[in-house]
C-alpha positions in Angstrom: 56.8 39.7 63.4 53.8 41.1 65.5 52.6 43.2 62.5 52.7 40.1 60.2 50.7 38.1 62.7 48.2 41.0 62.9 47.8 41.1 59.2 47.4 37.4 59.0 44.7 37.5 61.7 42.8 40.3 59.8 43.0 38.2 56.6 41.6 35.1 58.4 38.9 37.3 60.0 37.9 38.7 56.5 37.7 35.2 55.1 35.6 34.1 58.0 33.2 37.0 57.6 32.9 36.4 53.8 32.2 32.8 54.5 29.4 33.9 56.9 27.9 36.1 54.1 29.1 39.4 55.4 29.9 42.1 52.8 33.3 43.8 53.6 32.9 47.5 53.2 36.2 48.9 54.5 39.4 47.8 56.3 41.6 49.7 58.7 39.5 52.9 58.9 41.6 55.4 60.9 40.7 58.8 62.4 41.8 60.8 65.4 40.1 58.4 67.9 41.7 55.2 66.6 41.2 52.5 64.1 38.5 49.9 63.2 39.9 46.8 61.7 37.0 45.7 59.6 33.6 47.4 58.6 31.1 45.1 57.0 27.4 44.6 56.5 25.0 41.7 56.9 21.2 41.6 56.8 21.0 45.5 56.9 23.3 45.8 60.0 26.5 47.7 59.8 29.1 45.9 61.8 32.3 47.3 63.2 34.8 44.4 63.9 37.8 44.4 66.3 40.3 41.7 65.5 42.8 40.4 68.1 45.3 37.6 67.9 47.5 35.6 70.3 50.3 33.2 69.9 50.3 32.1 73.6 48.1 32.2 76.6 50.8 34.0 78.6 48.8 37.2 78.7 45.4 35.7 78.4 43.0 35.0 75.5 42.5 37.4 72.6 39.1 38.5 74.0 40.8 39.2 77.4 43.0 41.8 75.7 40.3 44.2 75.0 39.4 46.7 77.8 36.8 49.4 78.4 39.2 52.1 77.1 39.7 50.3 73.8 35.9 49.7 73.4 35.3 53.4 74.0 37.8 54.3 71.3 36.2 51.9 68.9 32.8 53.3 69.5 34.1 56.9 69.0 35.9 55.8 65.8 32.7 54.1 64.5 30.6 57.3 65.0 33.3 59.3 63.3 33.1 56.9 60.3 29.3 57.4 60.2 29.7 61.2 60.4 32.4 61.4 57.8 30.3 59.4 55.3 27.1 61.1 56.3 25.5 57.8 57.0 22.2 57.3 58.8 22.2 53.7 59.7 19.4 52.3 61.9 21.3 49.4 63.2 24.9 49.0 64.0 26.8 46.3 66.0 30.3 45.9 67.4 31.7 42.4 67.0 35.0 40.9 68.1 37.0 38.2 66.3 39.8 36.5 68.2 42.4 34.4 66.4 44.3 31.9 68.4 47.5 30.8 66.7 48.7 28.4 69.4 47.7 25.2 67.5 48.6 24.2 64.0 45.2 25.3 62.7 44.3 28.8 63.8 41.1 28.9 66.0 38.7 31.7 65.1 36.2 33.0 67.7 33.6 35.5 66.5 31.5 37.2 69.2 28.6 39.2 67.7 27.5 42.2 69.7 30.6 41.9 71.9 30.3 45.5 73.2 
């Protein structure tokens, strides 16, 4: 059930990003440091996106679920991605997309430059 909700959240995040004119480059990049849910590009900026979802407020909002340790892993994973692909990108950004499934219609919150 949790995995299905996570997949659905990522699908909604991708739809949102495409609707905002981002180009999706890769999904679920994994390395020894961790995973990046979505890697995309817009206006020459390479964007690494963390997607989180919640079905209840019991443990806080989606954005409250990401901590310093997770942010650090995402950064390391992003730099591993750049190294593996031998990319020299001038501008990168780390975004967060939270999907709240509490209401009938999921609520999407996109924070650009979240960390």
